[in-house]
C-alpha positions in Angstrom: 47.0 68.5 103.3 48.8 71.8 104.0 50.9 71.4 100.9 47.9 70.8 98.7 46.2 73.9 100.2 49.3 76.0 99.5 49.5 74.9 95.9 45.7 75.5 95.5 46.1 79.0 96.9 49.0 79.8 94.6 46.9 78.6 91.6 44.0 80.9 92.6 46.4 83.8 93.0 47.8 83.1 89.5 44.4 82.9 87.9 43.1 86.0 89.7 46.1 88.1 88.6 45.9 86.8 85.1 42.2 87.7 84.8 42.6 91.2 86.4 45.5 91.9 84.0 43.3 91.7 80.9 40.1 92.9 82.5 41.0 96.6 82.2 42.4 96.6 78.6 41.0 99.2 76.1 38.1 97.8 74.1 39.3 95.9 71.0 42.9 95.8 72.1 45.1 92.9 73.4 47.9 92.5 76.0 51.2 92.1 74.2 53.1 89.3 75.9 56.3 89.5 73.9 58.0 88.3 70.8 60.3 85.3 69.9 63.0 85.1 67.3 63.9 81.9 65.5 67.0 81.7 63.3 66.9 79.0 60.6 69.7 78.4 58.2 72.0 75.4 57.8 74.7 77.5 56.1 75.8 78.9 59.5 76.9 77.1 62.6 74.6 76.3 65.6 76.7 78.7 67.7 76.2 81.6 65.2 72.5 80.9 65.1 72.3 81.0 68.9 74.2 84.3 69.1 72.1 85.9 66.5 68.9 84.8 68.1 70.0 86.0 71.5 71.0 89.5 70.2 67.9 89.9 68.1 65.6 88.8 70.9 66.8 91.8 73.0 66.1 94.2 70.1 62.3 93.6 69.8 60.2 96.5 70.8 58.2 97.2 72.9 59.2 95.1 75.8 56.3 93.2 77.4 55.3 93.8 81.1 57.8 92.5 83.5 57.3 89.2 85.4 58.3 88.0 88.9 57.9 84.2 89.3 55.9 84.1 86.1 53.4 86.7 87.3 53.0 90.3 86.1 52.8 91.8 89.6 53.5 95.4 88.5 50.7 95.3 85.9 48.4 93.7 88.5 49.2 96.5 91.0 48.6 99.1 88.3 45.1 97.7 87.6 43.9 97.2 91.1 45.1 100.7 92.2 42.7 102.3 89.8 42.8 105.8 88.3 43.8 108.3 91.1 41.8 111.5 91.5 44.9 113.6 92.1 48.5 113.6 91.0 49.9 112.7 94.4 49.1 110.5 97.4 49.3 106.8 98.0 47.1 105.7 95.1 49.1 107.7 92.6 52.3 106.4 94.0 51.1 102.8 93.9 49.8 103.0 90.4 52.6 104.9 88.7 55.6 104.2 90.8 55.1 100.6 91.9 52.7 99.6 89.1 53.3 99.4 85.4 50.8 100.2 82.6 49.8 97.4 80.2 51.9 97.0 77.0 49.3 96.8 74.3 49.5 94.8 71.0 48.4 98.0 69.2 51.8 99.4 70.2 53.6 96.6 68.3 54.9 97.4 64.8 55.8 94.3 62.9 57.5 96.1 60.0 59.6 98.2 62.3 60.9 95.1 64.1 61.6 93.2 60.9 63.7 96.1 59.6 65.6 96.3 62.9 66.4 92.6 62.8 67.4 92.7 59.1 69.6 95.7 59.6 71.3 94.1 62.6 72.0 90.9 60.6 73.4 92.9 57.6 75.7 94.8 60.0 77.0 91.5 61.1 77.9 90.4 57.5 74.7 88.5 56.6 73.8 90.6 53.5 71.1 88.3 52.2 68.9 88.1 55.3 65.2 87.4 55.0 62.8 88.1 57.9 59.2 86.9 58.2 56.8 87.6 61.0 53.5 86.3 62.4 51.4 86.8 65.5 49.5 84.5 67.8 46.4 85.4 69.7 45.2 83.6 72.9 42.2 85.1 74.4 43.0 88.7 75.2 46.7 88.1 74.8 48.9 88.3 71.7 52.5 87.5 71.0 54.8 87.9 67.9 57.1 85.4 66.1 59.9 86.2 63.8 61.6 83.7 61.5 65.1 84.9 60.3 67.0 83.2 57.5 70.4 85.0 57.4 72.2 83.1 54.6 75.9 82.7 54.4 78.0 85.5 56.0 80.3 87.6 53.9 84.0 87.2 54.8 86.8 89.8 54.4 89.0 89.1 51.4 91.3 92.2 51.5 91.7 95.2 53.7 93.2 98.0 51.5 94.8 101.1 53.1 95.4 104.3 51.2 98.6 104.2 49.1 99.0 108.0 48.9 102.4 109.6 49.8 100.8 112.3 51.9 102.0 112.4 55.5 98.5 111.6 56.9 98.0 108.5 54.8 101.6 107.4 55.5 100.9 107.6 59.3 97.9 105.4 58.8 99.9 102.8 56.8 102.4 102.4 59.7 99.7 100.8 62.0 97.8 98.7 59.5 99.3 95.4 60.9 97.4 96.0 64.1 94.0 96.5 62.3 90.8 95.2 63.9 89.8 94.1 60.4 91.3 90.6 59.7 91.3 88.8 56.4 89.1 85.7 56.6 86.9 87.0 59.4 83.2 87.9 58.9 82.4 91.5 58.0 81.1 93.3 61.1 80.1 97.0 61.1 81.0 97.4 64.8 84.6 96.4 63.9 84.6 98.8 61.0 83.6 101.6 63.4 86.2 100.5 66.0 88.9 100.5 63.3 88.1 104.1 62.3 88.3 105.0 66.0 91.6 103.2 66.4 93.2 105.1 63.5 91.9 108.4 64.8 93.4 107.6 68.3 96.7 106.8 66.7 96.7 110.0 64.6 95.9 112.0 67.7 99.1 110.6 69.3 101.1 111.9 66.3 99.9 115.5 66.5 96.8 115.5 64.3 94.8 117.5 66.7 91.9 118.5 64.4 91.5 115.0 62.8 88.4 113.0 63.6 87.1 109.5 62.9 84.4 111.0 60.7 87.0 112.0 58.1 87.6 108.3 57.4 85.3 106.2 55.3 85.4 102.4 54.6 84.0 101.3 51.2 82.6 97.8 51.0 83.0 96.0 47.7 80.9 92.8 47.6 81.6 92.0 44.0 85.1 90.5 44.5 83.9 86.9 45.1 81.3 84.6 46.4 80.3 85.9 49.9 83.4 87.9 50.1 84.1 91.7 50.5 87.1 94.0 50.0 87.3 96.9 52.5 88.9 100.1 51.2 89.9 102.6 53.9 90.1 106.2 52.6 90.4 109.7 53.9 87.5 111.7 52.7 88.3 114.2 49.9 86.5 117.0 51.8 88.8 116.6 54.9 90.0 120.2 55.7 93.6 121.2 55.7 93.6 121.8 59.5 92.9 118.1 60.0 95.9 117.1 57.8 98.4 119.2 59.8 100.6 118.1 62.7 100.6 120.5 65.6 103.1 121.3 68.4 102.5 123.1 71.7 103.4 126.8 71.9 102.2 128.8 75.0 100.7 127.1 78.1 98.5 129.4 80.0 96.9 128.5 83.4 94.1 130.3 85.1 94.0 128.7 88.6 91.3 130.9 90.0 88.8 130.9 87.2 85.0 131.4 87.8 82.6 129.4 85.7 80.0 132.2 86.1 81.9 134.5 83.7 83.3 134.0 80.2 85.7 136.9 80.5 89.2 136.7 81.9 90.7 139.9 83.0 94.5 139.9 82.8 96.8 142.6 84.2 100.6 142.8 84.0 101.1 142.3 87.7 98.9 139.1 87.7 101.1 137.3 85.2 103.7 134.8 86.5 106.2 133.1 84.3 107.4 129.7 85.5 109.5 127.5 83.2 107.3 126.9 80.1 104.1 128.1 81.8 102.2 131.4 82.1 100.2 131.5 85.4 97.4 134.1 85.7 96.9 134.2 89.4 96.5 137.8 90.7 96.0 136.7 94.4 98.9 134.3 94.3 96.8 131.5 95.7 98.9 128.7 94.2 102.6 128.1 94.0 103.4 127.8 90.2 105.4 124.6 90.8 102.1 122.7 91.2 101.5 123.0 87.5 105.0 122.1 86.5 104.5 118.8 88.3 101.0 118.2 87.1 100.9 119.2 83.4 102.6 116.9 81.0 102.9 119.4 78.0 106.0 121.5 77.6 106.7 124.1 74.9 107.5 122.6 71.5 106.1 119.2 72.5 104.3 117.4 69.8 100.6 117.4 70.7 99.3 113.9 71.7 96.1 112.8 73.3 97.8 110.8 76.0 99.5 113.8 77.6 96.3 115.8 77.0 94.2 113.3 79.1 96.9 112.7 81.7 97.2 116.4 82.4 93.4 116.7 82.9 93.3 113.6 85.1 96.0 114.8 87.3 94.5 118.3 87.8 91.2 116.6 88.8 93.1 114.1 91.0 94.7 116.9 93.0 91.4 117.3 94.9 91.8 121.0 94.9 89.7 122.1 91.9 85.9 121.8 91.5 86.0 122.3 87.7 88.7 121.7 85.2 88.3 123.1 81.7 90.9 122.8 78.8 91.0 124.6 75.5 93.5 124.5 72.6 93.6 127.3 70.0 95.8 127.9 67.0 98.7 130.2 67.8 98.5 133.5 65.9 102.2 134.2 65.7 103.6 130.8 64.5 102.4 128.2 62.1 101.1 124.7 63.1 101.3 125.5 66.8 98.7 125.3 69.5 98.2 127.5 72.6 97.0 125.4 75.6 94.7 127.1 78.1 93.7 125.6 81.5 90.8 127.1 83.3 90.6 125.9 86.9 87.9 126.6 89.4 89.1 126.0 93.0 87.0 124.2 95.6 86.4 126.2 98.8 89.8 126.2 100.5 88.6 125.6 104.0 85.6 123.4 104.9 83.8 122.1 108.0 81.9 118.9 107.9 79.7 116.9 110.3 78.7 113.3 109.7 76.4 110.9 111.5 77.0 107.3 110.5 75.4 104.0 111.1 77.9 101.2 111.1 78.6 97.5 111.7 81.9 95.7 112.1 83.3 92.2 111.9 82.8 91.7 115.7 79.1 91.7 115.1 78.7 95.1 116.8 76.2 97.6 115.5 76.1 101.3 116.4 76.5 104.9 115.4 79.3 107.4 115.0 79.6 111.2 114.9 82.5 112.7 112.9 83.4 116.3 112.9 86.2 117.4 110.5 87.9 120.6 109.3 89.9 120.6 106.1 92.3 123.0 104.3 92.8 122.0 100.6 95.7 124.3 99.9 97.6 124.5 103.2 101.0 125.7 101.9 99.9 127.0 98.5 100.9 123.7 97.0 97.5 121.9 97.0 98.4 120.1 100.2 95.4 118.7 102.1 95.3 119.1 105.9 92.5 117.5 107.8 91.6 117.4 111.5 88.8 115.2 112.7 87.1 114.4 116.0 85.0 111.3 116.3 82.9 109.5 118.9 80.6 106.6 118.8 78.7 103.7 120.5 78.7 100.1 119.4 76.4 97.4 120.8 76.1 93.7 120.2 72.5 92.8 119.6 72.9 89.1 120.4 75.4 86.7 121.8 77.4 86.4 125.0 78.9 89.8 124.5 75.5 91.5 124.8 75.7 94.2 127.4 79.5 94.8 127.0 79.0 97.9 124.9 81.9 99.7 123.3 82.4 103.5 123.4 84.9 105.2 121.2 86.3 108.7 121.0 89.4 110.3 119.5 91.0 112.6 117.0 93.1 112.2 113.9 95.2 114.6 111.8 96.3 114.0 108.2 98.5 116.0 106.0 98.7 114.9 102.3 101.2 116.4 99.8 100.4 115.9 96.1 104.0 114.6 95.4 106.6 112.3 96.8 108.6 113.9 99.6 112.0 112.3 99.0 115.5 113.5 98.6 115.5 112.0 95.1 113.8 113.3 92.1 110.9 111.1 91.0 108.7 111.2 87.9 105.3 109.5 87.4 103.6 108.8 84.0 100.3 108.0 85.7 97.2 110.1 85.4 97.0 110.0 89.2 99.1 112.3 91.3 101.4 110.4 93.6 101.0 111.5 97.3 102.8 111.6 100.5 100.8 111.2 103.7 101.5 111.8 107.4 99.1 110.8 110.1 98.9 111.4 113.8 96.0 110.0 115.9 94.6 109.1 119.3 91.7 106.9 120.3 90.1 106.2 123.6 88.0 103.0 123.7 85.9 101.9 126.7 84.4 98.5 126.8 81.7 98.6 129.4 82.2 96.6 132.6 85.6 95.4 131.4 88.4 97.8 130.5 89.5 100.9 128.5 92.4 101.3 126.0 94.4 104.3 125.0 95.8 104.0 121.4 98.3 106.3 119.8 99.1 106.1 116.1 101.5 107.8 113.8 102.6 107.0 110.2 104.4 108.4 107.3 104.2 107.0 103.8 103.4 107.1 100.1 100.3 106.4 98.0 100.3 106.1 94.2 98.2 104.6 91.5 99.6 103.3 88.3 96.2 103.5 86.6 92.5 103.2 87.5 93.0 99.5 88.4 96.3 99.4 90.3 97.1 101.1 93.6 100.0 101.0 96.0 100.5 102.2 99.6 103.8 102.1 101.4 104.1 103.3 104.9 107.8 103.8 105.6 107.0 103.7 109.2 103.8 103.1 111.2 103.9 103.4 115.0 101.1 102.1 117.3 101.2 102.3 121.0 98.4 100.8 123.1 98.0 101.3 126.9 95.2 99.9 129.0 93.5 101.6 131.9 90.5 101.1 134.2 90.6 97.3 134.1 87.6 96.0 136.1 87.7 93.3 138.8 85.3 91.3 136.6 87.8 91.3 133.7 90.8 90.5 136.0 88.9 87.6 137.5 88.2 86.1 134.1 91.7 86.8 132.8 93.2 84.9 135.8 91.9 81.7 134.2 92.3 82.7 130.6 95.7 83.9 129.3 94.1 85.1 126.0 92.3 87.8 128.0 95.5 89.1 129.5 96.9 89.6 125.9 94.1 92.1 125.2 95.1 94.5 128.0 98.9 94.2 127.6 100.8 97.4 126.7 101.8 97.1 123.0 104.4 99.0 121.0 104.4 98.3 117.2 106.6 100.1 114.7 107.9 99.3 111.2 107.0 99.5 107.5 104.0 98.0 105.8 102.9 97.8 102.1 99.7 97.0 100.3 98.8 96.5 96.6 95.3 96.6 95.2 94.1 95.6 91.8 90.5 95.9 90.7 88.5 96.1 87.5 85.1 95.9 89.2 84.2 99.3 87.7 83.9 97.7 84.3 80.3 96.6 84.8 79.8 95.4 81.3 82.3 92.5 81.7 81.1 89.1 82.7 84.1 88.4 85.0 85.5 91.1 87.2 88.1 90.8 90.0 89.5 92.5 93.1 92.8 91.6 94.7 94.5 93.1 97.7 97.8 91.9 99.1 99.4 93.4 102.3 102.7 92.8 104.1 103.6 94.1 107.5 107.2 94.0 108.9 107.4 95.2 112.5 110.5 95.8 114.6 112.8 93.9 112.3 115.7 96.4 112.0 115.6 97.3 115.7 115.5 93.6 116.6 118.6 92.9 114.4 120.5 95.9 115.8 119.8 95.0 119.4 120.0 91.2 118.9 116.8 90.8 120.8 115.9 87.2 121.5 113.0 86.5 123.8 113.8 82.8 123.9 117.1 83.6 125.6 115.5 86.2 127.8 117.0 89.1 125.9 113.9 91.2 125.7 114.5 94.8 124.6 112.1 97.6 125.8 111.4 101.0 124.3 109.7 103.5 126.6 109.5 100.7 129.2 107.4 98.5 126.7 108.8 95.5 124.8 108.5 96.3 121.1 106.7 93.8 118.9 108.8 92.0 116.2 106.9 90.0 113.5 106.2 89.5 109.9 102.6 89.3 108.6 101.2 88.7 105.1 97.6 88.7 103.9 95.9 88.3 100.5 92.3 88.7 99.6 90.9 87.8 96.2 87.3 88.4 95.0 85.7 87.2 91.8 82.4 88.5 90.4 80.6 86.6 87.6 77.7 88.3 85.9 74.9 85.8 85.3 72.4 88.3 83.9 71.3 91.9 84.0 70.1 91.5 87.6 72.1 88.6 89.0 75.7 87.7 89.8 77.9 85.2 91.6 80.3 86.8 94.1 83.2 84.8 95.6 86.0 85.6 97.9 89.1 83.8 99.4 91.3 85.2 102.2 94.7 83.7 103.2 96.9 85.2 105.8 99.8 84.3 108.2 101.8 86.1 110.8 105.0 85.0 112.5 106.5 86.5 115.7 110.2 86.2 116.3 113.2 88.0 118.0 111.7 90.2 120.6 108.2 88.6 120.6 106.9 85.2 121.5 103.6 85.7 119.7 101.9 88.2 117.5 100.4 91.3 119.2 96.7 90.9 119.8 95.7 93.9 117.5 97.6 92.3 114.6 96.2 88.8 114.9 93.5 87.3 112.7 89.8 86.9 113.6 87.0 85.1 111.9 83.2 84.9 112.1 80.5 87.6 112.2 78.5 89.8 109.7 81.3 90.1 107.1 82.9 86.7 107.6 81.4 83.3 108.6 77.8 84.6 109.1 76.6 81.3 110.6 78.8 81.9 113.7 79.0 84.7 116.2 81.8 87.2 115.7 85.3 86.0 116.6 83.8 82.9 118.2 85.4 80.2 115.9 88.8 78.7 116.4 91.6 78.7 116.7 91.5 75.2 115.1 89.2 72.8 116.9 89.4 74.7 120.2 86.0 75.4 121.7 85.9 78.7 123.5 82.4 78.1 124.8 83.7 75.3 127.0 85.3 78.0 129.2 83.3 79.3 132.1 83.6 83.0 131.2 80.9 85.5 131.9 81.5 86.8 128.5 83.0 85.2 125.4 86.6 86.3 124.6 87.5 87.3 121.0 89.4 84.3 119.6 92.5 85.2 117.5 95.1 83.3 115.5 98.3 83.5 113.6 96.9 81.9 110.4 93.7 82.5 108.6 91.9 80.8 105.7 88.4 81.8 104.6 86.3 81.2 101.5 82.9 82.6 100.6 80.5 82.5 97.7 77.2 84.3 97.3 74.5 84.3 94.7 72.9 87.8 94.3 69.8 88.6 92.4 67.4 91.5 92.2 63.9 90.6 93.5 62.0 93.9 92.9 62.4 97.6 93.3 65.2 98.3 95.7 65.1 94.7 97.2 67.8 92.2 96.3 68.2 88.6 97.6 71.2 86.4 98.3 72.0 82.8 99.0 75.5 82.2 100.4 78.0 79.6 101.8 80.9 80.5 104.0 83.8 78.4 105.2 87.0 79.0 107.1 89.0 79.0 110.4 92.0 80.5 112.2 95.0 78.6 113.8 98.0 79.2 115.9 101.6 78.7 114.8 102.6 77.0 118.0 101.1 74.7 120.6 99.1 76.4 123.4 98.3 74.3 126.4 95.3 76.5 127.2 93.9 76.0 123.7 94.1 72.3 122.7 93.7 71.7 119.0 94.6 75.3 118.1 97.9 74.6 116.2 97.9 74.6 112.4 98.6 71.2 110.8 98.2 69.4 107.5 94.7 68.4 108.5 93.5 72.0 108.4 90.8 71.3 105.8 89.2 68.9 108.2 89.0 71.8 110.8 87.0 74.3 108.7 83.8 75.8 109.9 81.0 75.9 107.3 77.8 77.8 107.3 75.0 78.8 104.8 72.1 81.1 104.7 70.0 83.6 102.8 69.5 87.3 103.1 67.9 90.5 101.7 69.7 93.7 100.7 67.9 97.0 100.5 69.7 99.2 98.1 68.7 102.7 99.1 71.3 104.4 96.8 72.9 106.3 99.7 73.5 103.0 101.6 72.8 99.3 101.4 71.0 97.8 104.4 71.7 94.1 104.7 70.0 91.3 106.6 71.3 87.7 106.7 69.9 84.6 108.3 72.5 81.8 108.6 73.0 78.4 110.2 76.0 76.1 110.6 76.6 73.1 108.3 79.9 72.1 109.9 81.2 72.8 113.4 85.0 72.3 113.8 85.1 71.8 117.6 82.9 68.8 117.5 84.5 65.3 117.6 86.0 64.2 114.4 83.4 62.3 112.3 80.6 64.3 113.9 81.4 67.8 112.6 79.0 67.8 109.7 75.6 68.8 111.1 73.6 69.0 107.9 71.4 66.1 108.9 70.4 68.0 112.1 69.0 71.0 110.2 65.3 71.4 111.3 63.7 74.7 110.7 60.5 73.5 112.2 62.2 72.8 115.6 62.1 75.7 118.1 65.2 74.6 120.1 67.2 74.0 116.9 66.3 77.5 115.6 67.3 79.1 118.9 70.7 77.4 119.1 71.6 77.6 115.4 70.0 80.4 113.5 72.1 83.6 113.5 70.6 86.9 112.3 73.0 89.5 111.0 72.1 93.2 110.5 74.8 95.1 108.6 75.4 98.1 106.3 76.9 97.3 102.9 77.8 94.1 101.2 80.1 91.6 103.0 82.5 91.6 100.0 
């Protein structure tokens, strides 16, 4: 009975919105509900017809009013809001910001749309396209129908390049084998334009600074055969002499303290510095001239090329020192076919002070706030070095679960010094548009976990960062040192740790030092692509060299201490891969897989706690409380702790997939499934079932759920509601709990539904 009532209510809502959407139309006009394109022609394949129809459908104008679940809610809101009496207030906002005015049939121009479709088809090689149109009226609604008969497409018979002996034409001939225009393929105007651009790009690399794609024309001869064309590429006769000349670099002049508020540059003899091939106009001597020798690719007498042009600009911007970067080339007055290169650089404020208040969540399911205060100097030693000192403090609380009440307080400081070059005894060169950097870090953090303990953490590192290009990034820390010392351990914590060895590991003194490396690849910035990827691989090697030199072996009792603390010796590798598949303009499928393993040896019997793996929580398995799953089939809840310890492991496997779609305005929805677990390398009598084995797939935790994402431009607020589908610590054969899902049952909801509040996407 309830189901029938729901369906009846939805039907009434649909009818009510439909009536109201046509009630307020201008007299004699109709609501335009959209157009449809049908492609009919047996001379082309079904796939070609489908592609034409899809492309043409998107070209029809105007677009009809948008729909959500088949209903024009925005139009409905526009109508019921009524005409506001003033240009502000709730009614004005509701009608013009949330609502949407009706798209009228009188706005539809049949001939205009027919010409658009015909032109598109001809640009794709269908030179004999016929288009017919009709309209259909139903009550106060009207739609349009287009019938397209494209005919057979014209294929390319020959691609003819200019045979002139002039240098410009000869330069074009050298790259004709890489042409986008292929004999036998269908004529396509977009490919013709791309070919002109390709030739122009090549000529720019050969010194033709003043040449442009508009100086090229492609003549189409359709008389050479049945449904065939010859394409003749020519340089236009009116192409100026400047565009036909090859240019080299003469003077390179840099103004590193240029103001965008004035067009005049005042130069005095004492403000000019000569450094190698560069002339630096810097009266106040703000920058060391060697910066520009490392950053700019052009040298005197170099042949002009667009690659070095763009790389130089990219590196100047990437220094992080200049607010504006302007470049200009002019013909040299004193020598023929030479260019003078001018660089006008507007510095950012050298010293800055910043205060930030942040909302944050972490993988341990804690939510809180943080205050950051930082001071920066962007040109510390006149070499564009960035020095930053920051102070931070924050509070994190767990809103639900056994750790509720054990709040975390954090405070600390960090200093970073970044040089825009590699600090090495060897000379290094980079052909990337991104400046390689050397980074040194020194930091301290005090962490207080209420009612339990506090930790003092010291960190220092020295390493290098460099990007091959926009997609590939490397970071190598030659050495990273971490020292952790506990204090103020409460009787409550010691009481629980007496029966749980894992808790003792948290408050052990730890000394970790050694190199680590990470590599990142991503093309997610290419939003037009259907498939985009993100990969990050990291490797951590701690205490290896020291362990070899000292012959440390904990199995033999030969434990070596540094500063009265046994140093950690281990190797750890982790890889994360993400795939994003675009399903439509407002929907995508996002997937992730994480694999990691760590192995302790020599001076260590097991991985240090801070370097182990964890799973569960807002950015992991969302159907399970943070760090509550694993290792393996071990059930931490069976222990009689006042609070739930964070479970950790030496091996991690996790896989996630999430369907994301825009619902309306700033609200996006998601459906997701998460699976994974952690394991130990060795047996642990305190944690039965924790060791990794060949049966690891049978020990995966699985959860599913749905959520909302509120994209507020400056942040994404995320809410997820998840529940378990498979619980690894249940007896074998009883781990799948899908059959127990019962949203109408109160006790089930209390025990199984997990609500996550977070900032940002999980991956």
